[in-house]
N, C-alpha and C positions, 0 to 999 in steps of 0.2 A: 504494500500500500504506500501512498505518498506520505512523507513526513509532514505532520501538522504544521511544523514551523516553516517548512517550505511553502505550503499553501498560504499560510498567514502572510509571509513576506513577499510572495510572488503571485498574487491573485490574477494579475493580467496574463502571466504565462499560462496558468491553468485554464483561464477563459479561452485564450487563443487556441490551446490544444484541444479543448472540448469542441470548439467550433470547427477546427480542422478535421476532427473525427466525425463530425456531423452529430454530435451528442449535445445539442442545445438544451435538451430537457434537463441536463445536469446543471445548467447555469443557476436555476432557482435553488437547487440543493447547495451549490457553492455559496450563494448569497446568505442562505440560512445558516450554513456552517460558520461563515465568517462572523455573522451576527452573534451566534451562540458562543463562539470562541471569545469574542470581545467581551460579552457579558460574563463569561466564566472567569476571565482574567480580572475583571473588576470585582467579582465576588471574592476572588482570592485576596485581593488587597483589603476589601471590606472585612473579610473574615479574620485576617491577620490583625487589623486594627481593633476589631471587637475583642479578640483574645488578649491583645496588649492592654486594652482598656479594662478588661476584667481583672487582670493582674494589678493594674494601677489602682483600681477601685478597692481591691482587697487590701492592698498596702495602705491606702488612704483611710479605710475604716479602722484598721489596727492603730494607725497613728492618731486618729481623732479620738478614739477611746482612751488611749494612753494620755492624751492631752486634756481629757475631760470635756471635749467638744461634742456633747451628745447630739445637738441639732445637726451638726455637720455629718456625724456618723450615721444618723437616721436617714439623711438625704442620700448619702452614698449607698446605704443598704437598699434603699428604694430603687436606686439606679441599678445596683448589682442584681436585684431580683429579676430585672427585665433582660439582662444580657444573655443568660443561657438560652432563652427562647429565641432571641435574635440570631444567636450562633446556630441553633438547630435549623431555623428557617434558611439561613445562609448555606449550611451544609447540605440540606435536602435539595435545594435548588441546584447547588453545585454538582451533586451526585446525578441529578436528572440530566443536566447539561453534559456531564462527562459521558453518560450513556448515549445521548443523542449525537455527540461529536464522534464517539468511537464508531458508531454505525455509519455516519455520514462519510467519514474519511475513507472507509473501505469501498465506497461507491465510485470513487474516482479512478480512472485508468492511469497508467504510467504516462509520463511525458515523452512524446515521440521524438526520435532523432530527426534532425532537419532534412535528412535525405530520404525519408519515407515518402513514397509517391502518394499523392492525394487521389482518392477514388471512393466509389460507393460500395463496390463488392469485388469478388474475385476476378471479374472480367477486366478490372482496372489494374491488376497486378502487373509489374513491369519486368520483362525478361532482361536479365543482366548479361548472361552468357550461355553458350551451349557447348556440350562436348559430345562427339569430337568437333573441333572448330572447323567451320567452313564445309561441313558435310552433314546434310540433313538426312536423318534416318528415314528409311522407307519400309513399307510392308514387303514381306518376301513374295516371290513369284508364285508360291503355292498358298493354299488356304490354311491358315493356322487354326488349330483346334482350340476351343475355349479351355482355358487353363484348368478350371475345375473339372470339366468332363475328361480332359486328358489325364488328370491325376487319378480320377476314379477308375478310368479304363485300365490303367496300369497298376491299380491296387495301392497307389501311394497315399490316397486319402479316402476317407469315408465320411461324407457329409450327412448322408441320410441317417446312419446309426448315431452319429453325434447329435443330430436334431432330435432323435427319439430319446436319447439319454439326457441332453442338456438344453435343447432348443436350437433355433436357427442362430447362426453366427459362431458356431463351434465346429471343430473338426478333429477326427482321429487322423494322425499322420503315421504312416508306416514305412518300413524299409528305408530305401535310400533317400526318400524325401524327408523323413524324420532325421536321418543323419545329416542331410543338407542343412536343416535348421541349426543343428549343433555346429556344423562346419562354419556357417556364417557367423555365429556368435564367437567362436574361437578365433577365426580370421580377424574379425573386428577388434577383439580384445588384444590380440598380438600386435596389430597395427597401432593401437592406442598406447599400449605399454611401451613400445619403442619410442613414443613421443612424450614420455614422461608422465603418463597417467597411471594411477594406482587402481587396480581392479577392486570393485566393491560389490558384494551382495547385500541387498537391503531387506528390511522387513516388508512383508507384503500387505500389511495393514498399518494405517497411520491414524492417530487420534484427530478429531475434528479441529481442535484448537490450533495445532501447528499447520494443519492443512489450510486453514483460513489465511495463513500468512503467505502461501505460495501460489494460490490459484484463484481464478475468477469464482465468486460465490455462486454464479449461475451453474458452474460445473457440478455442484453438489446434486442438482436435480437432473441435469441433462446428460451427464457423462459417468458419474461415479456410483459404484455399488456400496450401499451402506450395510454394515453388519447388523442384523436385527438384534435389538435388545442391548446394543453397545454403541458407544459414541465413537465408533471407528469406521474407516472406509478402506476398501481394497484399493491399492494404488493403481492409478491410471498410467503411471510412468515412474521409473525409479528416480527421476528428477525430484519429485515431491518428497520422497523419503530422504534423499541425500540433502536437500535444502534444510529439512527439519532436523537433521543430525546435529547441526551446530547452532540451533536456536539458543539465544542468550549468551553465546560465546564471544570472546574478544581475542582475535588473532594478534600475534606479534608480527610486525611488518616483514621480518626476514623469512617467515613461514609461508608467505603468499607469493605467487598464486598456488592454490591447492587444486590439482587436476585429478578428477575421479572418473573412472569408467564404470558406470553402473550396469549390472546385468540382472534381468529379472523378467518374469512374466508380467504382463500388463492387462488390466481388466477395464473394459469400457462398455457403456450401455449402447452407444450408437453403432449401427452398422449401415451399410449402403442400402439404398432403396431399390436398386436395380438387381436383376438376377445374377449378373456377372459378379456382383459384390457379395450378395447374401449367400450364394452357393459357391463360395470360392475362398480365396486366401487374402483378398485385398483389405477388406474391413471386417474385423472379427471382434467378438466380445473378449477373447483371450488370445494373446500372441506374445512372442518373446522379443525383447529389444535390448540392444546395447546402447547406452546413453552417455554422452559426454557432459560433464558438469564441472564448473569452475567457480571457486571463490577467489576474488582478486581485489587489488586496490583499484580505486576509481579511475586513476589515470591509465591503467593497463587494459581496461575492458574492451576497447574497440580494436586494439591489436589482437587480443585473444579471440574476439568475435571472428576476425578473418581467419585465424588459425583453425577454429572449430569447423567452419564450413569447408576449409581446405582439406581437413582430415576426412570429412565425409566424402568429398569429391574424389580423394585418392582411393578410398575403398571402392567406390562405384567404377572408377577408371580401371582398377585392377580386376574388377569383375567383368569388365568389358560391356557394361550396360550404358547405353547412351542416355544423356540427361540434359536438363537445362536448369539454371539457377534463376529464381524468380524473387523479386523484392515485393513483399506483401504490402498492399496499400492501406491507407488510413481506415477505410471502411471494413477491412477484412482482417485486421491484425489482432484484434482481441484486446484484452485488458492489461495483461502483465508485461508484455514486451515493449521496449522502446524502439526496437527494430527487429524485423524477422525476415530471414531468407529461407525459402523452401528449395529443396532439390527435388525436381519432378523427373521421374524416370520414364523412359520411353516404353509404351505398351503397343507393340506393333499390330496386334489384332484389331484394335480400335483406332490405330494411328493417332494416338494421343499421349501427351505427357501427363503423369499422375503423381501426386505428392508421395514421396518416400522418406524425405528427411525434412525436419523443421529445426532451424537454428535461430536462437533468440538471445539478444542481450537484454536482460531484465533490469539493467543498471542497479539502483538500490531498492527497487520496489519490493522484492521478496525479503531483502535483508531488513528493511524497516519493519515489515510485518512480523519477522522472527527475531528482531533485535540481534543481528549478527554484525559485529563491528571489528575494526582493527586499530591498533595504535599507529598514529602517523609517524612516530619515530620510536626506536627501541628505548624502553624504559620511560617513555613520555606519558603524560596524562591525557593529552588530546586524542580523541578518537573520531573515526568516521565510519559510516556504514559501508560494508563491503558492496561490491558489485557481484552479481551472480549471472552466469551464462549457462545455457544448455543447448545441446544439439544432438539429434539422433546420430548415431554412427551407422546402425542398421536396424531396421524393424524387419525381422526375418520373414514374416508372412508376405509383406509387400515385395521384398527382394526375391522371394521364391516365385511369386507370380511372374515377376519380370523375367526371371531365368527361364521359367517354363514356356514363356512366349519368345523371348529373344534368342534362346538357345535351342528352340524346337526345330527339328529337322523334317524334311518332306515325308519321311516314313513314320513320323510321330515320336521318334526317339528324342531325348533331350541330352545335349552335351553339358558336361559340368565345367564351369569356368576354370581355367588353369590355376588360378590363385587358390581355389578351393580343393583341388585334387589331392594335395598333401593331407588335408583333413578328412578326405573320403577314402583313405586307404589306397590311394593311387587310382581310383576309378576315373574313367573318362566319360562314361555315360551313366545315367540313372537306369537301374535294372528294374524290370517289372516285378511286382510282388505277387506270388501265387497265393490267392486267398481261398480259404475253405468254402465249399459249397454248403449253403444252409437253406432250409425250407421253413 
């Protein structure tokens, strides 16, 4: 969330950002917040003055009694009898305003980077670059099979039985496709480890309190699974659990940046509305992902942002999967990121690019919500909020769909990208799985 002090000192910046995002309905919330904050600070002064006066009156009564000034003592006692009620009124109003302010602050999105393109929706996102450069990918000369159907025909996936067991949006993966899932994870982790990342496995459930510091509150309804009878949620990405790991911590400057490679299953409510998504691997309620996450100093974050998207690009280049990098516009970027780049991988059957990686610089938005800070100098007292960044390295389900299409041969076989072959026991092609016959 935004720091209240920042909002208080920079209301014009917040207003311009809301207008840029097309969020004019938030302007009234901003005005109300600023009014409440102003009143709250006045109440603080008045409360301090009342408590100081209470102490002064108490001393005055004692002194008047000692001096035999009964009339003065009685007047002071009369005044003293009123002060506790005034203090209670002050504290009750202050508590109410604190609650209103806390709710209001969480309603504001992050301040966008100046380079974010202005637009209403995803159609206004800006293409930054493509790979391979100067070579537009094309559909093959033969008709590609739908990846989900191809996977079922070869015994690599069973969507029907998964739907019976768990509902739509789940899958049983078998044989070499299951191994391909693990190969993608290991390949991504090896790539990141060579770039200074520490591998981390995370809890798959996170309490609501820290979760409120890392994600849009709307996600609690639209994306996340709540554990019945508990104030916990299944993680939608390891990013959230990693961010919560250092809630309330203060880093020493020499320990930053902290680069972590999170590996975990991810759980999300939303799935695609089209058959190719609901009966396939692209959008699923459960999938595996390797995530890049960094805690860093404020002045380092934009350089690290470039590093994270470069790491993701390297992975997809080594996999031989064509892609493009897209800068997400103001109307599509969401609440938490100051800037977001997506890597959209080429899906030749539909001749379209589809999102496979999301890379975000959240600046201090998550750190404010979780109170994650660092000392500006070793042994110093001055502290700043960290910047946090996250980027997919690989979401295996989406990468597998792209491989099943881009590496599909005319005979229906699927070649394994060379970068993954060492993780597949040297296999060059996915082998069909012989499934038992059932009635």
